[in-house]
C-alpha positions as CSV (number, residue, x, y, z in Angstrom):
1,X,-52.3,-41.3,72.9
2,X,-52.2,-43.8,69.9
3,X,-51.3,-40.9,67.6
4,X,-48.3,-40.0,69.7
5,X,-47.2,-43.6,69.9
6,X,-47.2,-43.8,66.0
7,X,-45.2,-40.7,65.6
8,X,-42.5,-42.0,68.0
9,X,-42.4,-45.3,66.2
10,X,-41.9,-43.6,62.8
11,X,-39.0,-41.4,64.2
12,X,-37.3,-44.5,65.6
13,X,-37.6,-46.3,62.2
14,X,-36.1,-43.3,60.4
15,X,-33.2,-43.1,62.7
16,X,-32.5,-46.7,62.2
17,X,-32.5,-46.4,58.4
18,X,-30.1,-43.4,58.5
19,X,-27.7,-45.3,60.7
20,X,-27.8,-48.2,58.2
21,X,-27.1,-45.9,55.2
22,X,-24.2,-44.2,57.0
23,X,-22.7,-47.5,57.8
24,X,-22.9,-48.6,54.2
25,X,-21.3,-45.3,52.9
26,X,-18.4,-45.6,55.3
27,X,-17.9,-49.2,54.2
28,X,-17.9,-48.1,50.5
29,X,-15.4,-45.3,51.2
30,X,-13.2,-47.6,53.1
31,X,-13.3,-50.1,50.2
32,X,-12.5,-47.3,47.7
33,X,-9.6,-46.0,49.9
34,X,-8.3,-49.6,50.1
35,X,-8.5,-50.0,46.4
36,X,-6.9,-46.6,45.7
37,X,-4.0,-47.5,48.0
38,X,-3.2,-50.5,45.8
39,X,-0.1,-49.8,43.7
40,X,-0.7,-49.3,40.0
41,X,1.3,-51.9,37.9
42,X,3.3,-50.1,35.2
43,X,6.4,-50.6,33.1
44,X,9.3,-48.3,33.7
45,X,12.3,-47.0,31.8
46,X,15.3,-44.8,32.8
47,X,15.8,-41.3,31.4
48,X,19.0,-41.1,29.4
49,X,21.5,-38.5,28.2
50,X,21.4,-38.4,24.4
51,X,23.4,-36.4,21.8
52,X,21.0,-34.4,19.5
53,X,21.1,-31.7,17.0
54,X,19.5,-28.6,18.5
55,X,17.4,-26.5,16.1
56,X,14.9,-23.7,16.1
57,X,12.3,-22.9,13.5
58,X,11.6,-19.4,11.9
59,X,9.2,-18.3,9.3
60,X,10.6,-17.3,5.9
61,X,9.3,-16.3,2.4
62,X,10.1,-17.4,-1.1
63,X,11.0,-14.5,-3.5
64,X,11.8,-14.5,-7.2
65,X,15.4,-14.2,-8.2
66,X,14.6,-11.1,-10.3
67,X,11.5,-8.9,-10.9
68,X,11.3,-6.3,-13.6
69,X,8.8,-4.0,-15.1
70,X,9.5,-4.2,-18.8
71,X,9.0,-0.9,-20.7
72,X,10.0,0.7,-24.0
73,X,12.6,3.4,-24.1
74,X,10.8,5.4,-26.8
75,X,7.3,6.8,-26.9
76,X,4.8,5.7,-29.4
77,X,1.7,3.6,-30.1
78,X,1.8,-0.1,-29.2
79,X,1.2,-2.1,-32.3
80,X,1.6,-5.6,-30.8
81,X,2.1,-7.4,-27.5
82,X,3.6,-10.8,-27.9
83,X,3.3,-12.2,-24.3
84,X,0.5,-12.4,-21.9
85,X,-0.2,-13.2,-18.2
86,X,1.3,-16.5,-17.0
87,X,3.3,-17.1,-20.2
88,X,6.9,-18.2,-19.9
89,X,9.5,-16.4,-22.1
90,X,13.1,-16.8,-23.0
91,X,15.8,-14.1,-22.9
92,X,15.6,-12.1,-26.1
93,X,12.0,-13.0,-27.0
94,X,10.0,-10.1,-28.4
95,X,7.4,-9.0,-25.8
96,X,6.0,-5.9,-27.4
97,X,6.4,-3.6,-30.5
98,X,6.1,0.2,-30.8
99,X,5.1,1.9,-34.1
100,X,8.4,2.7,-35.9
101,X,7.3,5.0,-38.8
102,X,8.4,8.2,-37.1
103,X,11.6,6.7,-35.8
104,X,12.5,5.4,-39.2
105,X,12.0,8.9,-40.7
106,X,14.3,10.4,-38.0
107,X,17.0,7.9,-38.9
108,X,16.8,8.8,-42.6
109,X,17.0,12.5,-41.8
110,X,20.1,11.9,-39.7
111,X,21.7,9.9,-42.5
112,X,21.1,12.6,-45.0
113,X,22.7,15.2,-42.7
114,X,25.7,13.1,-42.3
115,X,26.1,12.5,-46.1
116,X,25.8,16.3,-46.6
117,X,28.6,16.9,-44.1
118,X,30.8,14.3,-45.7
119,X,30.4,15.8,-49.1
120,X,31.5,19.2,-47.8
121,X,34.6,17.5,-46.5
122,X,35.2,15.8,-49.9
123,X,34.4,12.3,-48.4
124,X,32.0,9.6,-49.4
125,X,29.5,7.7,-47.2
126,X,31.4,5.1,-45.2
127,X,34.5,7.4,-44.8
128,X,33.3,8.9,-41.5
129,X,36.6,7.9,-39.8
130,X,38.8,9.4,-42.5
131,X,40.7,12.7,-41.9
132,X,41.4,14.4,-45.2
133,X,44.7,16.4,-45.5
134,X,43.0,19.1,-47.7
135,X,39.7,20.2,-49.2
136,X,38.9,22.3,-52.2
137,X,38.6,25.4,-49.9
138,X,41.9,24.7,-48.4
139,X,43.6,24.2,-51.8
140,X,42.1,27.5,-53.1
141,X,43.2,29.4,-50.0
142,X,46.7,27.9,-50.2
143,X,47.0,29.0,-53.9
144,X,45.9,32.5,-53.0
145,X,48.4,32.6,-50.1
146,X,51.3,31.4,-52.4
147,X,50.4,34.1,-54.9
148,X,50.3,36.8,-52.2
149,X,53.7,35.6,-50.8
150,X,55.3,35.7,-54.3
151,X,54.1,39.3,-54.7
152,X,55.4,40.1,-51.3
153,X,58.9,38.7,-52.1
154,X,59.1,40.8,-55.3
155,X,57.8,43.9,-53.6
156,X,60.4,43.5,-50.8
157,X,63.2,43.7,-53.5
158,X,61.6,46.6,-55.3
159,X,61.0,48.7,-52.2
160,X,64.8,48.5,-51.3
161,X,65.7,49.7,-54.8
162,X,63.1,52.5,-54.6
163,X,61.1,51.1,-57.6
164,X,57.9,51.1,-55.6
165,X,56.7,53.3,-52.8
166,X,56.6,52.2,-49.2
167,X,52.8,52.6,-49.1
168,X,52.4,50.1,-52.0
169,X,54.7,47.6,-50.2
170,X,52.6,47.9,-47.0
171,X,49.5,47.1,-49.0
172,X,51.1,44.0,-50.4
173,X,52.2,43.0,-46.9
174,X,48.7,43.3,-45.5
175,X,47.3,41.3,-48.5
176,X,49.8,38.5,-47.6
177,X,48.6,38.5,-44.0
178,X,45.0,38.3,-45.1
179,X,45.6,35.3,-47.4
180,X,47.5,33.6,-44.5
181,X,44.6,34.2,-42.2
182,X,42.2,32.9,-44.8
183,X,44.2,29.7,-45.2
184,X,44.2,29.1,-41.4
185,X,40.4,29.7,-41.4
186,X,39.8,27.0,-44.0
187,X,41.9,24.6,-41.9
188,X,39.8,25.5,-38.8
189,X,36.7,25.0,-40.9
190,X,37.9,21.5,-41.8
191,X,38.4,20.6,-38.1
192,X,34.9,21.9,-37.3
193,X,33.5,20.0,-40.2
194,X,35.2,16.8,-39.0
195,X,33.8,17.3,-35.5
196,X,30.3,17.9,-37.1
197,X,30.6,14.6,-39.0
198,X,31.3,12.7,-35.8
199,X,28.3,14.4,-34.1
200,X,26.1,13.5,-37.1
201,X,27.4,10.0,-37.0
202,X,26.4,9.7,-33.4
203,X,23.0,11.0,-34.3
204,X,22.6,8.3,-36.9
205,X,23.6,5.7,-34.3
206,X,21.2,7.1,-31.8
207,X,18.4,7.1,-34.3
208,X,19.2,3.4,-35.1
209,X,19.2,2.6,-31.3
210,X,15.8,4.3,-30.8
211,X,14.5,2.3,-33.8
212,X,15.7,-0.9,-32.1
213,X,14.3,0.2,-28.8
214,X,10.8,0.1,-30.3
215,X,11.0,-3.7,-30.1
216,X,10.8,-4.7,-26.4
217,X,12.6,-7.9,-25.6
218,X,12.8,-10.1,-22.5
219,X,15.9,-9.4,-20.4
220,X,16.0,-12.9,-18.9
221,X,14.2,-16.2,-18.9
222,X,11.1,-15.9,-16.8
223,X,7.3,-15.7,-16.6
224,X,4.9,-12.8,-17.2
225,X,3.0,-11.9,-14.0
226,X,1.1,-8.9,-15.3
227,X,0.2,-7.2,-18.6
228,X,-0.4,-3.5,-18.1
229,X,-1.0,-2.1,-21.6
230,X,-3.1,-3.2,-24.6
231,X,-2.3,-2.9,-28.3
232,X,-3.3,0.4,-29.8
233,X,-2.5,2.3,-26.6
234,X,-0.1,5.3,-26.8
235,X,2.7,5.0,-24.2
236,X,5.4,7.3,-23.1
237,X,9.0,6.2,-22.6
238,X,9.7,4.0,-19.6
239,X,6.0,3.3,-19.1
240,X,5.6,-0.3,-17.8
241,X,4.2,-2.7,-20.3
242,X,4.7,-6.1,-18.7
243,X,5.9,-7.4,-15.3
244,X,8.4,-10.3,-15.6
245,X,9.8,-12.5,-12.9
246,X,12.7,-14.9,-12.8
247,X,11.7,-17.9,-10.7
248,X,14.9,-20.0,-11.0
249,X,16.6,-20.0,-8.7
250,X,14.2,-18.8,-6.0
251,X,15.4,-16.7,-3.1
252,X,14.6,-17.5,0.5
253,X,14.4,-14.6,2.9
254,X,14.2,-15.2,6.7
255,X,14.7,-13.1,9.8
256,X,17.2,-14.7,12.1
257,X,16.7,-14.1,15.9
258,X,19.4,-12.2,17.6
259,X,20.2,-15.1,20.0
260,X,21.5,-17.2,17.1
261,X,22.5,-14.6,14.6
262,X,26.2,-15.5,15.0
263,X,25.4,-19.1,14.0
264,X,24.2,-18.2,10.5
265,X,26.7,-16.9,8.0
266,X,27.3,-16.8,4.2
267,X,27.5,-20.4,3.0
268,X,25.3,-21.9,5.7
269,X,22.8,-24.4,4.4
270,X,19.2,-24.0,5.6
271,X,16.5,-26.6,5.6
272,X,12.9,-25.7,5.1
273,X,9.4,-27.1,4.6
274,X,6.2,-25.8,3.1
275,X,2.5,-26.8,3.3
276,X,2.6,-27.0,-0.5
277,X,4.7,-30.1,-0.3
278,X,4.0,-31.9,3.0
279,X,6.7,-34.2,4.2
280,X,9.3,-32.8,1.8
281,X,12.4,-31.0,3.0
282,X,14.1,-28.5,0.7
283,X,17.5,-26.8,1.1
284,X,19.0,-23.4,0.4
285,X,22.4,-21.8,0.9
286,X,22.8,-18.3,2.5
287,X,24.3,-15.9,0.0
288,X,23.7,-12.4,1.5
289,X,23.1,-11.1,5.1
290,X,22.1,-7.7,6.4
291,X,25.1,-6.2,8.1
292,X,22.9,-4.8,10.9
293,X,20.0,-6.1,13.0
294,X,16.5,-4.7,12.8
295,X,16.1,-2.3,15.7
296,X,12.4,-3.2,16.3
297,X,12.4,-7.0,15.9
298,X,16.0,-7.6,17.0
299,X,16.5,-9.9,14.1
300,X,18.9,-10.2,11.2
301,X,17.7,-10.6,7.6
302,X,19.3,-13.4,5.6
303,X,18.8,-14.3,2.0
304,X,19.6,-17.7,0.5
305,X,19.4,-19.3,-2.9
306,X,17.5,-22.6,-3.3
307,X,19.3,-25.7,-4.3
308,X,16.2,-27.5,-5.5
309,X,14.3,-26.4,-8.6
310,X,10.9,-27.8,-7.7
311,X,7.7,-26.7,-9.6
312,X,5.8,-26.9,-6.3
313,X,7.7,-23.9,-5.0
314,X,6.4,-20.5,-6.0
315,X,7.4,-16.9,-5.2
316,X,5.4,-15.5,-2.3
317,X,5.1,-18.8,-0.4
318,X,5.6,-18.9,3.4
319,X,8.0,-21.6,4.6
320,X,9.2,-22.9,7.9
321,X,13.0,-22.7,8.1
322,X,14.9,-25.1,10.4
323,X,18.1,-23.5,11.9
324,X,20.7,-25.7,13.6
325,X,22.0,-24.1,16.8
326,X,24.1,-27.0,18.1
327,X,25.0,-30.2,16.2
328,X,26.1,-32.3,19.2
329,X,24.2,-31.1,22.3
330,X,23.7,-33.3,25.3
331,X,20.0,-33.5,26.6
332,X,18.1,-35.7,29.0
333,X,15.5,-37.7,27.1
334,X,12.7,-40.1,28.0
335,X,11.1,-42.8,25.8
336,X,8.3,-41.6,23.6
337,X,5.9,-43.9,25.4
338,X,6.4,-42.0,28.6
339,X,4.9,-38.8,27.2
340,X,1.1,-38.5,27.9
341,X,-1.0,-35.8,26.4
342,X,-4.6,-35.1,27.6
343,X,-6.8,-32.0,27.4
344,X,-4.0,-30.0,25.8
345,X,-1.6,-30.8,28.6
346,X,1.6,-32.9,28.1
347,X,3.1,-34.6,31.0
348,X,5.3,-37.5,32.2
349,X,5.3,-39.4,35.5
350,X,8.6,-39.7,37.3
351,X,8.9,-42.6,39.8
352,X,10.2,-41.2,43.1
353,X,10.0,-43.1,46.4
354,X,7.6,-45.6,44.9
355,X,5.1,-43.0,43.8
356,X,4.3,-41.4,40.5
357,X,5.2,-37.7,40.4
358,X,3.4,-35.8,37.6
359,X,5.6,-33.3,35.7
360,X,4.2,-31.1,33.0
361,X,6.5,-30.1,30.2
362,X,6.8,-28.8,26.7
363,X,8.4,-31.7,24.7
364,X,11.7,-30.9,22.9
365,X,13.3,-32.7,20.1
366,X,12.3,-36.3,19.2
367,X,15.1,-38.5,18.0
368,X,14.9,-42.3,17.4
369,X,11.9,-42.7,19.7
370,X,13.2,-40.6,22.5
371,X,11.8,-37.2,23.5
372,X,13.8,-34.4,25.1
373,X,12.7,-33.3,28.6
374,X,13.9,-29.7,28.7
375,X,14.5,-27.4,31.6
376,X,16.2,-30.0,33.9
377,X,12.8,-31.4,35.0
378,X,14.2,-35.0,34.8
379,X,17.6,-36.2,35.8
380,X,19.5,-38.8,33.9
381,X,18.9,-42.3,35.4
382,X,15.5,-41.4,36.9
383,X,12.7,-43.9,36.2
384,X,9.6,-42.8,34.3
385,X,6.4,-44.6,33.7
386,X,5.9,-46.0,30.1
387,X,2.6,-47.8,30.4
388,X,-0.9,-47.5,32.0
389,X,-0.4,-43.7,32.1
390,X,-4.1,-42.9,32.1
391,X,-4.5,-44.7,35.4
392,X,-1.8,-42.6,37.1
393,X,-2.3,-39.4,39.2
394,X,0.1,-37.3,41.1
395,X,1.3,-39.2,44.2
396,X,-0.2,-42.6,43.2
397,X,1.8,-45.6,44.4
398,X,3.2,-47.7,41.6
399,X,4.8,-51.1,41.2
400,X,6.9,-52.5,38.4
401,X,4.9,-54.6,36.0
402,X,6.3,-58.0,35.1
């Protein structure tokens, strides 16, 4: 009997304790609700319509103005290379030399052949452009022709008087024709000889050019980016020896999206930045544009020349190009203090009917401490919270501070 009485007493005490805890919990919840219902004191500012310059960013690349694989136009053994990797050179500097012994012999042989042809024409070296009226062969053929014509004239008189036979006259006539043909042949030989002189003269010039081509020179001011052959190596004609690039001015190539392709034209100035020079803005002017869009990317390739010759800029760099799409666009903007970023989310709180309404957004342009609120999320004149943003939640009542 006592045991049952103890059990009942314990149950009664437990029920009393639970009732007390439940009461305390309800009181705490009521206090928290009352506290949550209190307006959060904040400062407010009105969204405004601002004039801004609308831009987009695209990725571009820096390219050298010129790139060339320097080679010799003649085959031969490389006897010297005068430039190496990374070295800067000037236009006309000697970069490499090919052995010239065989080329020099070819030139001397061509000169000897020309001198021989000039001698046959009765000319001296240096008279390649002269055109002689006669040669010893022509003069000899002309004398023989005059002798034959004199004999023909006498025979023509004698055959009429019957002093010589007709057969003899025919022989003299044929001899005259033969001498005339011989004279014309010598004149033809002179014309052929003069043409041969011009051909041999061209051979001499060609041999001299090939001799000059054995010395490889820089075609422009630039820098060596690769040396492909070593001294002593035999190389065929047009085999690359060095790679040379011209880095001033650099070229900027970028792909312009289809949506703004009409806003970029020859003469447009582009602004760009690069990680190699943080905080520095460079400029380039568009010089060429692809006449058609790329069918896969729907973009238009544009190429610009840099206006700034900065040693920090190198060919091959990636750059961020800033393209202006509208220079005087109207946007709704809020103070920078109204933008709150937490856990990767960016949001603002618009005050509507005395409560904070949370609006998530991707911030647009920032100009003079104001940030664009794109997409019509905020209307001009609406109030936004600019302080105590961490204490605000969607739907929280607010009161103007101060």
